mmCIF file of the N, C-alpha and C atoms, coordinates in Angstrom:
data_MODEL
# 
_entry.id   MODEL 
# 
loop_
_atom_site.group_PDB 
_atom_site.id 
_atom_site.type_symbol 
_atom_site.label_atom_id 
_atom_site.label_alt_id 
_atom_site.label_comp_id 
_atom_site.label_asym_id 
_atom_site.label_entity_id 
_atom_site.label_seq_id 
_atom_site.pdbx_PDB_ins_code 
_atom_site.Cartn_x 
_atom_site.Cartn_y 
_atom_site.Cartn_z 
_atom_site.occupancy 
_atom_site.B_iso_or_equiv 
_atom_site.pdbx_formal_charge 
_atom_site.auth_seq_id 
_atom_site.auth_comp_id 
_atom_site.auth_asym_id 
_atom_site.auth_atom_id 
_atom_site.pdbx_PDB_model_num 
ATOM 1   N N  . MET A 1 1  ? 16.463 -11.988 -10.099 1.00 0.00 ? 1  MET A N  1 
ATOM 2   C CA . MET A 1 1  ? 16.435 -10.672 -10.713 1.00 0.00 ? 1  MET A CA 1 
ATOM 3   C C  . MET A 1 1  ? 17.796 -10.010 -10.493 1.00 0.00 ? 1  MET A C  1 
ATOM 4   N N  . ASN A 1 2  ? 18.227 -9.283  -11.497 1.00 0.00 ? 2  ASN A N  1 
ATOM 5   C CA . ASN A 1 2  ? 19.486 -8.558  -11.340 1.00 0.00 ? 2  ASN A CA 1 
ATOM 6   C C  . ASN A 1 2  ? 19.225 -7.179  -10.729 1.00 0.00 ? 2  ASN A C  1 
ATOM 7   N N  . PHE A 1 3  ? 20.318 -6.482  -10.424 1.00 0.00 ? 3  PHE A N  1 
ATOM 8   C CA . PHE A 1 3  ? 20.202 -5.197  -9.737  1.00 0.00 ? 3  PHE A CA 1 
ATOM 9   C C  . PHE A 1 3  ? 19.365 -4.192  -10.519 1.00 0.00 ? 3  PHE A C  1 
ATOM 10  N N  . GLU A 1 4  ? 19.561 -4.116  -11.828 1.00 0.00 ? 4  GLU A N  1 
ATOM 11  C CA . GLU A 1 4  ? 18.808 -3.149  -12.642 1.00 0.00 ? 4  GLU A CA 1 
ATOM 12  C C  . GLU A 1 4  ? 17.306 -3.427  -12.589 1.00 0.00 ? 4  GLU A C  1 
ATOM 13  N N  . LYS A 1 5  ? 16.916 -4.695  -12.622 1.00 0.00 ? 5  LYS A N  1 
ATOM 14  C CA . LYS A 1 5  ? 15.497 -5.041  -12.550 1.00 0.00 ? 5  LYS A CA 1 
ATOM 15  C C  . LYS A 1 5  ? 14.924 -4.720  -11.175 1.00 0.00 ? 5  LYS A C  1 
ATOM 16  N N  . ILE A 1 6  ? 15.713 -4.973  -10.144 1.00 0.00 ? 6  ILE A N  1 
ATOM 17  C CA . ILE A 1 6  ? 15.282 -4.637  -8.784  1.00 0.00 ? 6  ILE A CA 1 
ATOM 18  C C  . ILE A 1 6  ? 15.105 -3.123  -8.654  1.00 0.00 ? 6  ILE A C  1 
ATOM 19  N N  . LYS A 1 7  ? 16.082 -2.390  -9.175  1.00 0.00 ? 7  LYS A N  1 
ATOM 20  C CA . LYS A 1 7  ? 16.028 -0.930  -9.105  1.00 0.00 ? 7  LYS A CA 1 
ATOM 21  C C  . LYS A 1 7  ? 14.808 -0.399  -9.846  1.00 0.00 ? 7  LYS A C  1 
ATOM 22  N N  . GLN A 1 8  ? 14.546 -0.907  -11.040 1.00 0.00 ? 8  GLN A N  1 
ATOM 23  C CA . GLN A 1 8  ? 13.387 -0.455  -11.808 1.00 0.00 ? 8  GLN A CA 1 
ATOM 24  C C  . GLN A 1 8  ? 12.082 -0.828  -11.116 1.00 0.00 ? 8  GLN A C  1 
ATOM 25  N N  . ALA A 1 9  ? 12.029 -2.015  -10.542 1.00 0.00 ? 9  ALA A N  1 
ATOM 26  C CA . ALA A 1 9  ? 10.813 -2.428  -9.824  1.00 0.00 ? 9  ALA A CA 1 
ATOM 27  C C  . ALA A 1 9  ? 10.560 -1.485  -8.649  1.00 0.00 ? 9  ALA A C  1 
ATOM 28  N N  . TYR A 1 10 ? 11.621 -1.104  -7.944  1.00 0.00 ? 10 TYR A N  1 
ATOM 29  C CA . TYR A 1 10 ? 11.475 -0.175  -6.817  1.00 0.00 ? 10 TYR A CA 1 
ATOM 30  C C  . TYR A 1 10 ? 11.021 1.199   -7.310  1.00 0.00 ? 10 TYR A C  1 
ATOM 31  N N  . LEU A 1 11 ? 11.705 1.717   -8.312  1.00 0.00 ? 11 LEU A N  1 
ATOM 32  C CA . LEU A 1 11 ? 11.390 3.062   -8.794  1.00 0.00 ? 11 LEU A CA 1 
ATOM 33  C C  . LEU A 1 11 ? 10.005 3.146   -9.434  1.00 0.00 ? 11 LEU A C  1 
ATOM 34  N N  . ASN A 1 12 ? 9.553  2.043   -10.032 1.00 0.00 ? 12 ASN A N  1 
ATOM 35  C CA . ASN A 1 12 ? 8.225  1.996   -10.653 1.00 0.00 ? 12 ASN A CA 1 
ATOM 36  C C  . ASN A 1 12 ? 7.142  1.554   -9.662  1.00 0.00 ? 12 ASN A C  1 
ATOM 37  N N  . GLU A 1 13 ? 7.535  1.342   -8.414  1.00 0.00 ? 13 GLU A N  1 
ATOM 38  C CA . GLU A 1 13 ? 6.621  0.879   -7.368  1.00 0.00 ? 13 GLU A CA 1 
ATOM 39  C C  . GLU A 1 13 ? 5.888  -0.394  -7.775  1.00 0.00 ? 13 GLU A C  1 
ATOM 40  N N  . SER A 1 14 ? 6.636  -1.285  -8.419  1.00 0.00 ? 14 SER A N  1 
ATOM 41  C CA . SER A 1 14 ? 6.089  -2.556  -8.878  1.00 0.00 ? 14 SER A CA 1 
ATOM 42  C C  . SER A 1 14 ? 6.118  -3.583  -7.753  1.00 0.00 ? 14 SER A C  1 
ATOM 43  N N  . SER A 1 15 ? 5.121  -4.435  -7.720  1.00 0.00 ? 15 SER A N  1 
ATOM 44  C CA . SER A 1 15 ? 5.100  -5.494  -6.716  1.00 0.00 ? 15 SER A CA 1 
ATOM 45  C C  . SER A 1 15 ? 6.185  -6.536  -6.986  1.00 0.00 ? 15 SER A C  1 
ATOM 46  N N  . ASP A 1 16 ? 6.804  -6.498  -8.153  1.00 0.00 ? 16 ASP A N  1 
ATOM 47  C CA . ASP A 1 16 ? 7.927  -7.397  -8.450  1.00 0.00 ? 16 ASP A CA 1 
ATOM 48  C C  . ASP A 1 16 ? 9.088  -7.172  -7.497  1.00 0.00 ? 16 ASP A C  1 
ATOM 49  N N  . PHE A 1 17 ? 9.100  -6.017  -6.843  1.00 0.00 ? 17 PHE A N  1 
ATOM 50  C CA . PHE A 1 17 ? 10.156 -5.716  -5.877  1.00 0.00 ? 17 PHE A CA 1 
ATOM 51  C C  . PHE A 1 17 ? 10.176 -6.749  -4.746  1.00 0.00 ? 17 PHE A C  1 
ATOM 52  N N  . ARG A 1 18 ? 9.059  -7.405  -4.496  1.00 0.00 ? 18 ARG A N  1 
ATOM 53  C CA . ARG A 1 18 ? 8.984  -8.406  -3.428  1.00 0.00 ? 18 ARG A CA 1 
ATOM 54  C C  . ARG A 1 18 ? 9.903  -9.588  -3.715  1.00 0.00 ? 18 ARG A C  1 
ATOM 55  N N  . LEU A 1 19 ? 10.304 -9.775  -4.960  1.00 0.00 ? 19 LEU A N  1 
ATOM 56  C CA . LEU A 1 19 ? 11.142 -10.904 -5.351  1.00 0.00 ? 19 LEU A CA 1 
ATOM 57  C C  . LEU A 1 19 ? 12.616 -10.683 -5.043  1.00 0.00 ? 19 LEU A C  1 
ATOM 58  N N  . ALA A 1 20 ? 12.974 -9.491  -4.647  1.00 0.00 ? 20 ALA A N  1 
ATOM 59  C CA . ALA A 1 20 ? 14.370 -9.187  -4.331  1.00 0.00 ? 20 ALA A CA 1 
ATOM 60  C C  . ALA A 1 20 ? 14.800 -9.924  -3.069  1.00 0.00 ? 20 ALA A C  1 
ATOM 61  N N  . THR A 1 21 ? 16.081 -10.220 -3.006  1.00 0.00 ? 21 THR A N  1 
ATOM 62  C CA . THR A 1 21 ? 16.628 -10.795 -1.780  1.00 0.00 ? 21 THR A CA 1 
ATOM 63  C C  . THR A 1 21 ? 16.996 -9.659  -0.829  1.00 0.00 ? 21 THR A C  1 
ATOM 64  N N  . GLU A 1 22 ? 17.202 -9.995  0.420   1.00 0.00 ? 22 GLU A N  1 
ATOM 65  C CA . GLU A 1 22 ? 17.573 -8.965  1.392   1.00 0.00 ? 22 GLU A CA 1 
ATOM 66  C C  . GLU A 1 22 ? 18.920 -8.332  1.023   1.00 0.00 ? 22 GLU A C  1 
ATOM 67  N N  . LYS A 1 23 ? 19.828 -9.126  0.485   1.00 0.00 ? 23 LYS A N  1 
ATOM 68  C CA . LYS A 1 23 ? 21.129 -8.601  0.056   1.00 0.00 ? 23 LYS A CA 1 
ATOM 69  C C  . LYS A 1 23 ? 20.956 -7.599  -1.087  1.00 0.00 ? 23 LYS A C  1 
ATOM 70  N N  . GLN A 1 24 ? 20.055 -7.893  -2.015  1.00 0.00 ? 24 GLN A N  1 
ATOM 71  C CA . GLN A 1 24 ? 19.786 -6.968  -3.117  1.00 0.00 ? 24 GLN A CA 1 
ATOM 72  C C  . GLN A 1 24 ? 19.152 -5.675  -2.600  1.00 0.00 ? 24 GLN A C  1 
ATOM 73  N N  . VAL A 1 25 ? 18.296 -5.776  -1.601  1.00 0.00 ? 25 VAL A N  1 
ATOM 74  C CA . VAL A 1 25 ? 17.667 -4.586  -1.012  1.00 0.00 ? 25 VAL A CA 1 
ATOM 75  C C  . VAL A 1 25 ? 18.730 -3.736  -0.320  1.00 0.00 ? 25 VAL A C  1 
ATOM 76  N N  . ASP A 1 26 ? 19.679 -4.387  0.345   1.00 0.00 ? 26 ASP A N  1 
ATOM 77  C CA . ASP A 1 26 ? 20.787 -3.652  0.966   1.00 0.00 ? 26 ASP A CA 1 
ATOM 78  C C  . ASP A 1 26 ? 21.579 -2.870  -0.085  1.00 0.00 ? 26 ASP A C  1 
ATOM 79  N N  . LYS A 1 27 ? 21.880 -3.526  -1.206  1.00 0.00 ? 27 LYS A N  1 
ATOM 80  C CA . LYS A 1 27 ? 22.628 -2.870  -2.285  1.00 0.00 ? 27 LYS A CA 1 
ATOM 81  C C  . LYS A 1 27 ? 21.820 -1.706  -2.866  1.00 0.00 ? 27 LYS A C  1 
ATOM 82  N N  . LEU A 1 28 ? 20.539 -1.920  -3.079  1.00 0.00 ? 28 LEU A N  1 
ATOM 83  C CA . LEU A 1 28 ? 19.675 -0.860  -3.596  1.00 0.00 ? 28 LEU A CA 1 
ATOM 84  C C  . LEU A 1 28 ? 19.614 0.302   -2.621  1.00 0.00 ? 28 LEU A C  1 
ATOM 85  N N  . SER A 1 29 ? 19.498 0.008   -1.353  1.00 0.00 ? 29 SER A N  1 
ATOM 86  C CA . SER A 1 29 ? 19.445 1.051   -0.337  1.00 0.00 ? 29 SER A CA 1 
ATOM 87  C C  . SER A 1 29 ? 20.706 1.918   -0.380  1.00 0.00 ? 29 SER A C  1 
ATOM 88  N N  . ASP A 1 30 ? 21.864 1.278   -0.499  1.00 0.00 ? 30 ASP A N  1 
ATOM 89  C CA . ASP A 1 30 ? 23.126 2.023   -0.610  1.00 0.00 ? 30 ASP A CA 1 
ATOM 90  C C  . ASP A 1 30 ? 23.131 2.899   -1.861  1.00 0.00 ? 30 ASP A C  1 
ATOM 91  N N  . TRP A 1 31 ? 22.620 2.346   -2.973  1.00 0.00 ? 31 TRP A N  1 
ATOM 92  C CA . TRP A 1 31 ? 22.569 3.103   -4.234  1.00 0.00 ? 31 TRP A CA 1 
ATOM 93  C C  . TRP A 1 31 ? 21.638 4.306   -4.104  1.00 0.00 ? 31 TRP A C  1 
ATOM 94  N N  . LEU A 1 32 ? 20.477 4.096   -3.485  1.00 0.00 ? 32 LEU A N  1 
ATOM 95  C CA . LEU A 1 32 ? 19.518 5.186   -3.306  1.00 0.00 ? 32 LEU A CA 1 
ATOM 96  C C  . LEU A 1 32 ? 20.122 6.310   -2.464  1.00 0.00 ? 32 LEU A C  1 
ATOM 97  N N  . ASP A 1 33 ? 20.794 5.937   -1.382  1.00 0.00 ? 33 ASP A N  1 
ATOM 98  C CA . ASP A 1 33 ? 21.430 6.941   -0.528  1.00 0.00 ? 33 ASP A CA 1 
ATOM 99  C C  . ASP A 1 33 ? 22.517 7.708   -1.279  1.00 0.00 ? 33 ASP A C  1 
ATOM 100 N N  . ALA A 1 34 ? 23.305 6.998   -2.057  1.00 0.00 ? 34 ALA A N  1 
ATOM 101 C CA . ALA A 1 34 ? 24.412 7.626   -2.793  1.00 0.00 ? 34 ALA A CA 1 
ATOM 102 C C  . ALA A 1 34 ? 23.914 8.565   -3.886  1.00 0.00 ? 34 ALA A C  1 
ATOM 103 N N  . ASN A 1 35 ? 22.695 8.322   -4.383  1.00 0.00 ? 35 ASN A N  1 
ATOM 104 C CA . ASN A 1 35 ? 22.163 9.120   -5.496  1.00 0.00 ? 35 ASN A CA 1 
ATOM 105 C C  . ASN A 1 35 ? 21.037 10.053  -5.069  1.00 0.00 ? 35 ASN A C  1 
ATOM 106 N N  . ASP A 1 36 ? 20.946 10.320  -3.786  1.00 0.00 ? 36 ASP A N  1 
ATOM 107 C CA . ASP A 1 36 ? 19.994 11.287  -3.229  1.00 0.00 ? 36 ASP A CA 1 
ATOM 108 C C  . ASP A 1 36 ? 18.525 10.985  -3.566  1.00 0.00 ? 36 ASP A C  1 
ATOM 109 N N  . TYR A 1 37 ? 18.171 9.720   -3.561  1.00 0.00 ? 37 TYR A N  1 
ATOM 110 C CA . TYR A 1 37 ? 16.770 9.322   -3.718  1.00 0.00 ? 37 TYR A CA 1 
ATOM 111 C C  . TYR A 1 37 ? 16.175 9.116   -2.331  1.00 0.00 ? 37 TYR A C  1 
ATOM 112 N N  . HIS A 1 38 ? 14.857 9.291   -2.226  1.00 0.00 ? 38 HIS A N  1 
ATOM 113 C CA . HIS A 1 38 ? 14.172 8.938   -0.981  1.00 0.00 ? 38 HIS A CA 1 
ATOM 114 C C  . HIS A 1 38 ? 14.310 7.434   -0.800  1.00 0.00 ? 38 HIS A C  1 
ATOM 115 N N  . ASN A 1 39 ? 14.840 7.023   0.330   1.00 0.00 ? 39 ASN A N  1 
ATOM 116 C CA . ASN A 1 39 ? 15.145 5.616   0.536   1.00 0.00 ? 39 ASN A CA 1 
ATOM 117 C C  . ASN A 1 39 ? 14.147 4.968   1.489   1.00 0.00 ? 39 ASN A C  1 
ATOM 118 N N  . ALA A 1 40 ? 13.229 4.219   0.918   1.00 0.00 ? 40 ALA A N  1 
ATOM 119 C CA . ALA A 1 40 ? 12.283 3.431   1.722   1.00 0.00 ? 40 ALA A CA 1 
ATOM 120 C C  . ALA A 1 40 ? 12.351 1.972   1.289   1.00 0.00 ? 40 ALA A C  1 
ATOM 121 N N  . ALA A 1 41 ? 13.493 1.576   0.737   1.00 0.00 ? 41 ALA A N  1 
ATOM 122 C CA . ALA A 1 41 ? 13.626 0.236   0.167   1.00 0.00 ? 41 ALA A CA 1 
ATOM 123 C C  . ALA A 1 41 ? 13.357 -0.855  1.193   1.00 0.00 ? 41 ALA A C  1 
ATOM 124 N N  . HIS A 1 42 ? 13.986 -0.770  2.359   1.00 0.00 ? 42 HIS A N  1 
ATOM 125 C CA . HIS A 1 42 ? 13.796 -1.815  3.359   1.00 0.00 ? 42 HIS A CA 1 
ATOM 126 C C  . HIS A 1 42 ? 12.355 -1.840  3.879   1.00 0.00 ? 42 HIS A C  1 
ATOM 127 N N  . MET A 1 43 ? 11.799 -0.674  4.100   1.00 0.00 ? 43 MET A N  1 
ATOM 128 C CA . MET A 1 43 ? 10.430 -0.609  4.600   1.00 0.00 ? 43 MET A CA 1 
ATOM 129 C C  . MET A 1 43 ? 9.463  -1.205  3.569   1.00 0.00 ? 43 MET A C  1 
ATOM 130 N N  . ARG A 1 44 ? 9.622  -0.849  2.294   1.00 0.00 ? 44 ARG A N  1 
ATOM 131 C CA . ARG A 1 44 ? 8.725  -1.366  1.253   1.00 0.00 ? 44 ARG A CA 1 
ATOM 132 C C  . ARG A 1 44 ? 8.894  -2.879  1.095   1.00 0.00 ? 44 ARG A C  1 
ATOM 133 N N  . TRP A 1 45 ? 10.142 -3.347  1.114   1.00 0.00 ? 45 TRP A N  1 
ATOM 134 C CA . TRP A 1 45 ? 10.404 -4.778  0.971   1.00 0.00 ? 45 TRP A CA 1 
ATOM 135 C C  . TRP A 1 45 ? 9.809  -5.543  2.145   1.00 0.00 ? 45 TRP A C  1 
ATOM 136 N N  . ASP A 1 46 ? 9.997  -5.016  3.361   1.00 0.00 ? 46 ASP A N  1 
ATOM 137 C CA . ASP A 1 46 ? 9.413  -5.653  4.547   1.00 0.00 ? 46 ASP A CA 1 
ATOM 138 C C  . ASP A 1 46 ? 7.888  -5.711  4.443   1.00 0.00 ? 46 ASP A C  1 
ATOM 139 N N  . ASP A 1 47 ? 7.281  -4.647  3.953   1.00 0.00 ? 47 ASP A N  1 
ATOM 140 C CA . ASP A 1 47 ? 5.821  -4.627  3.778   1.00 0.00 ? 47 ASP A CA 1 
ATOM 141 C C  . ASP A 1 47 ? 5.364  -5.698  2.794   1.00 0.00 ? 47 ASP A C  1 
ATOM 142 N N  . TYR A 1 48 ? 6.093  -5.833  1.675   1.00 0.00 ? 48 TYR A N  1 
ATOM 143 C CA . TYR A 1 48 ? 5.745  -6.865  0.690   1.00 0.00 ? 48 TYR A CA 1 
ATOM 144 C C  . TYR A 1 48 ? 5.908  -8.262  1.292   1.00 0.00 ? 48 TYR A C  1 
ATOM 145 N N  . GLN A 1 49 ? 6.978  -8.463  2.066   1.00 0.00 ? 49 GLN A N  1 
ATOM 146 C CA . GLN A 1 49 ? 7.194  -9.773  2.671   1.00 0.00 ? 49 GLN A CA 1 
ATOM 147 C C  . GLN A 1 49 ? 6.082  -10.101 3.661   1.00 0.00 ? 49 GLN A C  1 
ATOM 148 N N  . GLU A 1 50 ? 5.677  -9.139  4.466   1.00 0.00 ? 50 GLU A N  1 
ATOM 149 C CA . GLU A 1 50 ? 4.585  -9.348  5.422   1.00 0.00 ? 50 GLU A CA 1 
ATOM 150 C C  . GLU A 1 50 ? 3.271  -9.635  4.693   1.00 0.00 ? 50 GLU A C  1 
ATOM 151 N N  . GLU A 1 51 ? 3.018  -8.903  3.614   1.00 0.00 ? 51 GLU A N  1 
ATOM 152 C CA . GLU A 1 51 ? 1.794  -9.130  2.841   1.00 0.00 ? 51 GLU A CA 1 
ATOM 153 C C  . GLU A 1 51 ? 1.772  -10.549 2.278   1.00 0.00 ? 51 GLU A C  1 
ATOM 154 N N  . MET A 1 52 ? 2.917  -11.005 1.768   1.00 0.00 ? 52 MET A N  1 
ATOM 155 C CA . MET A 1 52 ? 2.980  -12.358 1.216   1.00 0.00 ? 52 MET A CA 1 
ATOM 156 C C  . MET A 1 52 ? 2.783  -13.408 2.314   1.00 0.00 ? 52 MET A C  1 
ATOM 157 N N  . ARG A 1 53 ? 3.355  -13.196 3.510   1.00 0.00 ? 53 ARG A N  1 
ATOM 158 C CA . ARG A 1 53 ? 3.147  -14.125 4.618   1.00 0.00 ? 53 ARG A CA 1 
ATOM 159 C C  . ARG A 1 53 ? 1.660  -14.217 4.969   1.00 0.00 ? 53 ARG A C  1 
ATOM 160 N N  . CYS A 1 54 ? 0.994  -13.079 5.017   1.00 0.00 ? 54 CYS A N  1 
ATOM 161 C CA . CYS A 1 54 ? -0.438 -13.055 5.333   1.00 0.00 ? 54 CYS A CA 1 
ATOM 162 C C  . CYS A 1 54 ? -1.261 -13.764 4.269   1.00 0.00 ? 54 CYS A C  1 
ATOM 163 N N  . LEU A 1 55 ? -0.957 -13.508 3.014   1.00 0.00 ? 55 LEU A N  1 
ATOM 164 C CA . LEU A 1 55 ? -1.681 -14.156 1.921   1.00 0.00 ? 55 LEU A CA 1 
ATOM 165 C C  . LEU A 1 55 ? -1.480 -15.666 1.936   1.00 0.00 ? 55 LEU A C  1 
ATOM 166 N N  . MET A 1 56 ? -0.253 -16.093 2.198   1.00 0.00 ? 56 MET A N  1 
ATOM 167 C CA . MET A 1 56 ? 0.027  -17.527 2.251   1.00 0.00 ? 56 MET A CA 1 
ATOM 168 C C  . MET A 1 56 ? -0.701 -18.177 3.434   1.00 0.00 ? 56 MET A C  1 
ATOM 169 N N  . HIS A 1 57 ? -0.739 -17.490 4.551   1.00 0.00 ? 57 HIS A N  1 
ATOM 170 C CA . HIS A 1 57 ? -1.446 -18.012 5.727   1.00 0.00 ? 57 HIS A CA 1 
ATOM 171 C C  . HIS A 1 57 ? -2.946 -18.122 5.443   1.00 0.00 ? 57 HIS A C  1 
ATOM 172 N N  . GLU A 1 58 ? -3.513 -17.096 4.835   1.00 0.00 ? 58 GLU A N  1 
ATOM 173 C CA . GLU A 1 58 ? -4.938 -17.136 4.490   1.00 0.00 ? 58 GLU A CA 1 
ATOM 174 C C  . GLU A 1 58 ? -5.244 -18.251 3.512   1.00 0.00 ? 58 GLU A C  1 
ATOM 175 N N  . ALA A 1 59 ? -4.384 -18.428 2.514   1.00 0.00 ? 59 ALA A N  1 
ATOM 176 C CA . ALA A 1 59 ? -4.587 -19.491 1.534   1.00 0.00 ? 59 ALA A CA 1 
ATOM 177 C C  . ALA A 1 59 ? -4.496 -20.847 2.207   1.00 0.00 ? 59 ALA A C  1 
ATOM 178 N N  . TYR A 1 60 ? -3.529 -21.015 3.098   1.00 0.00 ? 60 TYR A N  1 
ATOM 179 C CA . TYR A 1 60 ? -3.392 -22.275 3.815   1.00 0.00 ? 60 TYR A CA 1 
ATOM 180 C C  . TYR A 1 60 ? -4.635 -22.570 4.647   1.00 0.00 ? 60 TYR A C  1 
ATOM 181 N N  . GLU A 1 61 ? -5.118 -21.576 5.371   1.00 0.00 ? 61 GLU A N  1 
ATOM 182 C CA . GLU A 1 61 ? -6.307 -21.785 6.198   1.00 0.00 ? 61 GLU A CA 1 
ATOM 183 C C  . GLU A 1 61 ? -7.540 -22.115 5.352   1.00 0.00 ? 61 GLU A C  1 
ATOM 184 N N  . GLU A 1 62 ? -7.638 -21.501 4.202   1.00 0.00 ? 62 GLU A N  1 
ATOM 185 C CA . GLU A 1 62 ? -8.824 -21.721 3.371   1.00 0.00 ? 62 GLU A CA 1 
ATOM 186 C C  . GLU A 1 62 ? -8.780 -23.044 2.634   1.00 0.00 ? 62 GLU A C  1 
ATOM 187 N N  . PHE A 1 63 ? -7.585 -23.446 2.181   1.00 0.00 ? 63 PHE A N  1 
ATOM 188 C CA . PHE A 1 63 ? -7.504 -24.630 1.308   1.00 0.00 ? 63 PHE A CA 1 
ATOM 189 C C  . PHE A 1 63 ? -6.840 -25.833 1.942   1.00 0.00 ? 63 PHE A C  1 
ATOM 190 N N  . ALA A 1 64 ? -6.320 -25.723 3.152   1.00 0.00 ? 64 ALA A N  1 
ATOM 191 C CA . ALA A 1 64 ? -5.683 -26.870 3.795   1.00 0.00 ? 64 ALA A CA 1 
ATOM 192 C C  . ALA A 1 64 ? -6.732 -27.903 4.190   1.00 0.00 ? 64 ALA A C  1 
ATOM 193 N N  . ILE A 1 65 ? -6.345 -29.125 4.109   1.00 0.00 ? 65 ILE A N  1 
ATOM 194 C CA . ILE A 1 65 ? -7.289 -30.222 4.445   1.00 0.00 ? 65 ILE A CA 1 
ATOM 195 C C  . ILE A 1 65 ? -7.068 -30.633 5.876   1.00 0.00 ? 65 ILE A C  1 
# 
């Protein structure tokens, strides 16, 4: 995803934001700070990453042989 898509996913509170890389989140965070937006980019991204880890673990436990 490019920066504009990451930015729109963040601003629209889309779960697609989870696809961003940490470097992209850093860039978005700088942009949010520079443009006086409430900046929760790292916190939201970390939450999405944790949710995905939990879902993957649950799926593994349920479907692993």
